[in-house]
N, C-alpha and C positions, 0 to 999 in steps of 0.2 A: 503857308503851309499848317503850319505848326496848331495855327489859332482856327484854322478851318478844321482839323484833328481834336481838338480838342472842344469845339462845339458838336464833336458826334453823343449822340447818346451813352454808345457803349464805353467810350473815354471819360467817364464817368467813374471815377475811383469808388469803389463797391467795395466795403470791410463787413464781414462776416466771420467773427470769431473762430465760430462752431465750425464751418466751413472749413475755413484755414486750419484749425487746428487738427478738423481729419485729414484733412489731403495731408499734414507733413506725418502727421502717423502713419499714412498710410505708405508715403513711400521709405522711412526710418522699416516700415513692417515688409517694404517688401526687397528690399536690400536683406534684412536679416531669414527672412524665408530661402531665399536664395544661397546663402551661404553654407547649408546645411549639403546643399548636392553638390556646390564645387569641391569644398572640401572635401565630401566624400568619393570624388572621382578624386584628386588628387590623393586622397589618402590611400586610398586600396592602388593608386597606380594602374587603374584601367576604368575602359566607358562600359564595359562589356555587359549586355542586356539593354540599352539604348537605342534605340534604331534611331536610322539616318532621313527616315525620311519624316519622322516623328520633328525629328528637327528642323528639317527644311520647314515644314508646314507650321511650323511655331515661329520661327523667325522671319520667316514671309507676313502668317500674318501678325507681327506684335508692331512689325517694322508698318505693315498695312495701315493699322489701327492708330499707331503713334500718328502718321504722315495724315490720314484723316484728320483727326484733332489739333495738328498744327494749321491746315489748309483751312477748316473754319474757323478758327481763331485769329487767324492771322490779323483780320482787324485788332482784333484785342494787341498782339505783338506792337504794331504800331502804334498805339496808344501810349506806349510805354516812350516815345520822344517827348512828350508833355509832362511825366508821371515819375516822381521821386523809384529808386529802388525799389526801396522798401514797397513801394503801390504796383509794381512792373512784378514784383516777385511772387505776389498774394495774389494777381490776377492771372497771370498766364504759368502759377504752379500747376493746373491741370496738364500742361506741356509737358510741363520736367517730369510729373506722374508716370505717363507714359514711356516716356523717353530711357526712364531708369528702368522700367517693367522691360523694353527692348532690350536695355544693352545687357540687364541679367542675365536672360535667356541667351540673347549672342553668346555671352561670355561660356555659355555651356555647349555651343557649335564648338567653341575653341577648343575646348579641353576635353571635348570628344575627338577630337582630331589629334592632339598632341597624345593623350593617353588612349588611341587607337591598341587595341593587342597586340603586339607582335607576333603573338604566334599567327594570327588571323590576318596579317599582311601580306605576307609571301607565302608560297608553297614549293616543295622540290619537281623537280618535273626529269624524265630521263629524256633525252634528246639521244638521236643513233645518228649520227653522219659517218655518208662513203668514204673513203681515201681516193685520193684523187690518183691517175696514172701514174703520176711523178711521187705521191707518197707510198704506194703499194710497190713500187720498184723496191722502196729502202724498207718498207712493214713486209713483206712477202706472205710474212705467217698470220697478219692482223688486219681484217678487211673492215672493220665499223672503228669507231670509237666513242664511247656513250660519257657524257655528261650531267653532270647536276647542276641544271639552273633555277636561278631563284627568281619566281614567275608571280606578279602581284595579285592577289585572289580578286575576284569579281566582287566580292563584298565590299574592299578597298578601296576598288575603282568606285564601285557605286557611289561611296561613302564621300570619294572628295572631291565627283561632278556633283552630287548634289550638294553639299557645303561651298562649291564655287558659282551652281544656281543661286544660291541664297546670299551672296556677295553681288552678284548682278542682276538681280532685282533690287534691292537693295540703291546701288548705285544709281537704276535707273527710274527708281520710284523717286529718288530725293531729286533726280533732277526735272524730274516733269515737275513735280510740286511747286516746286522753287521758281519753275518759269512760266507756270502759270500767274500765281501769285504776285510774282514783283512785274510782267510784261502787261497781263490783260486789263485794260481800263475798266473797274468797277464804278460801276453807281456811284457809290461814297468810298470813303475812306477807312468806312469798318465793315460794310457789307460786300464777300467776295464774291466774283463777277461767276456770269452766269458758266464757263467751262471750271470756274473752281469749284464751287458745286458740284457739278456732275464729276469731275476728277474725287472729291470728297465722298460721293455719294458712292462713287466705286472701289474705292480703296475700303470704306468698311464694309462693305456687302462681300468683299473678297475676302477680307479676315475675317468674315462671320464664318463663311464659307470653310476658312483653311480651318480658322478655329471650330467648328466643327469634325473635320475629318481631320483636324490636327493629332488624337490620341488615338484613332483608332490603330494605326502602325503600330503604336504602340504598347494597345490591348490587344493585339492578334500578339504582336512576338513575346509579352510577358504570359499571354494564357499558351501560346505555344512551348516556351520554355521550361514553364511551372517554376521558376525563378524569379527572386526580387531584381538580380543583378545589383548594377550601378545606381538603381533609382533610389530618390530618398524618400525614406516615410513620412520623416521628420518634415522636410521642405513640403509635402502634398498636407499635410494635416496642418501645417500655419496658412498654407494659402487658400485652403478650399473653405475656411469661412472667412478668411480675409478676401475672396472676391464677392461675396456681397456687401462692404462697405466699398470694398473700390468700386464698385460700378453704382453706388450711390453719391460717391463723391464727382464721380465724372458726370452723371446726370445731372447733376444741379448747378455744371460749369455753362458759363456764357456761353452763347452758341454754339452749345451741342445738341445734338437730337439722339431719338435713339440709333442710330448706324455708327454712333460712338460706344456707349456701353456694349452694343448686343454682342461683337465678338466677346469682351470677357465673359458675357452672361456662360455663353457655349461654352467655353473653355472653361469656364470653372464647375458646370456638371458633368462633362467629360473626365476632368479631372479626379471628380470623386469617385465615380465610377472606378478608376487607375487605382485607386487610393485603396476603394473596396478589395478590388483584385489582389493586390501587393500584400495588403494583412491576409488573406485567404491562405497565400504560400509563404509567409511567412509561421502560420505556421503549424503547416503543412513539413516545410523545411526543417520546424524546432522538434516533430513527431518522429523525423527519417533520421535526425542527426546531423545533419547538414547547411552552410555557411550559404548565402545570397545567390556563391557562385556555384554552388552542388560538389564541394568541397567537403570531404566527412571536418568535422567540428575536431575531434581527438582521432591521432593517427592510432591505426589498428596495434594492437597489442604483440610486443615479441615472438613469438616462440622461441624457448630456449628448452634443448635437449636435456631429460633430465639426466642426474649423475645419478651414476651406476650406485647399489647402496653396497658393492662388492668394491667398493674401490681400494688399490692397492698401493697406492702412495700414501708414505705419513712426513708432513713438512716440521722441519725442525728448524731451527736457528730464525723465528720470524718475532723473539722478540716480546712473546709471550709467556715464556716459560712451559708451554703443553704441546706433546706433539698432537696436531693434525690429521686424521685418518681425513683424504680425500674424498667425499662421498657421503659423507655421515654427515647425519645433522650432531646438533649433541643432544645427547640422552639417549643414541641412537645405538641398536646393538649390532656387532655382524654377524657373520651368519650363524647358523643354529648348532648346538653343542661346540662354538670358539669364544672362548673371554680373553677380549682385547685386555694385554697388560696399563697399566696406568703409568707412563712413562713420562719420566720429564724431557726437557731439552739435552741434559746433560747425559744422562742415560741412554737415551737415544744415540747419541754421539760415540760412547764410549762401547756402548753393544755392538754398532755398525763397525766400529775398528776393528773391534776384539774380534767378529764376525770374519772381516777381511783379513788378518793376518791368520786364521782357523783356514779361510780356504786357497792362503797361498804357501800354508805349511803342506798342507794334504794334496794339494796341486804337485807341490815338488816330490810325497813320498809316495804316491800312483794309488792311494786308498782310493780315491773317488773312480769309480770303472766310467768307464766310454759314457756319456750319452746322460749321465743320472747326475742329480745337480741334490747339492749338499743343502739338507735342510736348515735353514742358518734361521734365527731368529727372526734379525732385521741387515736390509744391505739397502746402499742408497746405489743410483742410479746417477750416470757423469752426465748425460744430458740435462737432468733436471734437475737437479742436486736433493730430490724426494731420496725419503727412505723408502720400502716397500717391504713388506711380510712374504717371504716369496712360499712360504707354507700355504698362504689363502694360490699359487699358485698351483701347487701338487695334483696330479692327473692331467695337465694341456702337457701336450704336446709341443719341443720347441718346433 
């Protein structure tokens, strides 16, 4: 069996340093290009702004494209039994390339579900339930009960259903692929059977169709929201030019045809349109002073009431040695025609004690008339511990 495989033309190991270097560079580039999107969702703790239909079409397109390459290169994979590990890896690195692409995109689907906005998962409803006859006897005054129930939103149910569909499509496609390549007798060990070729063509065409429509839901959602959301602009800046190199490296692989690289060409064009739209909204957000999710970049300034310039409090004992009249800025004068004395802390305290003694003496002698306030120099309130200037309160009704 091994001798028959080794006699096949496709099993003659080819060594192309340029193609190998380009493919390895693209494999690392794919991983690096998706890291900004993964990190953005994790750092922001939300997947808001990403369309589940975009993820459905993108995942199924990536899976179909991957299985297309696996089916067409299955004869090359069989040659690994007579090759060294290095020869096998070099000649099947195209499969590794599309598998990495599928895995990195599928990780976005997982993060989309994990970081789906909690506020968008459920909503409250008011549920009215009438009491039964037995309950009405116990609670005669009440006829109904209002309960708040948590109900999953239609968007959350749709997202879960679409992601489940991604998993079902993957399982069925993998089963059909390996069933055909393993069970169908090919005319040779290196050429896929007629059934396998038809399946590979079907996967390639469906991958192309899904890729063409993949970005349509995301383009519409981003256009409608007028926000970038959780989409990563750096990821798209890396992937758009990288799509050209990806297509070239895949087209020169042994056994591939136009159905293998067409999905990625369509996806690259649509992604370029999405990148342009995101840049336009990014400029708009900067002009409006909002972030990628519509929140203000800086909180609005808090409004504080203007302090009265006719403040009555005089604070002392603050450790600074000078009395400060509340509501007066430094260097600001008091009411017209009234000069405020320059008092230090000890003078204020002495004046306060003197005024209190005088007030107590006048109260005992009955010199002060009913409802009349003695014009003290200063006095202190017991609630705030501040000294007030009562002459500023003349003319006020008590």
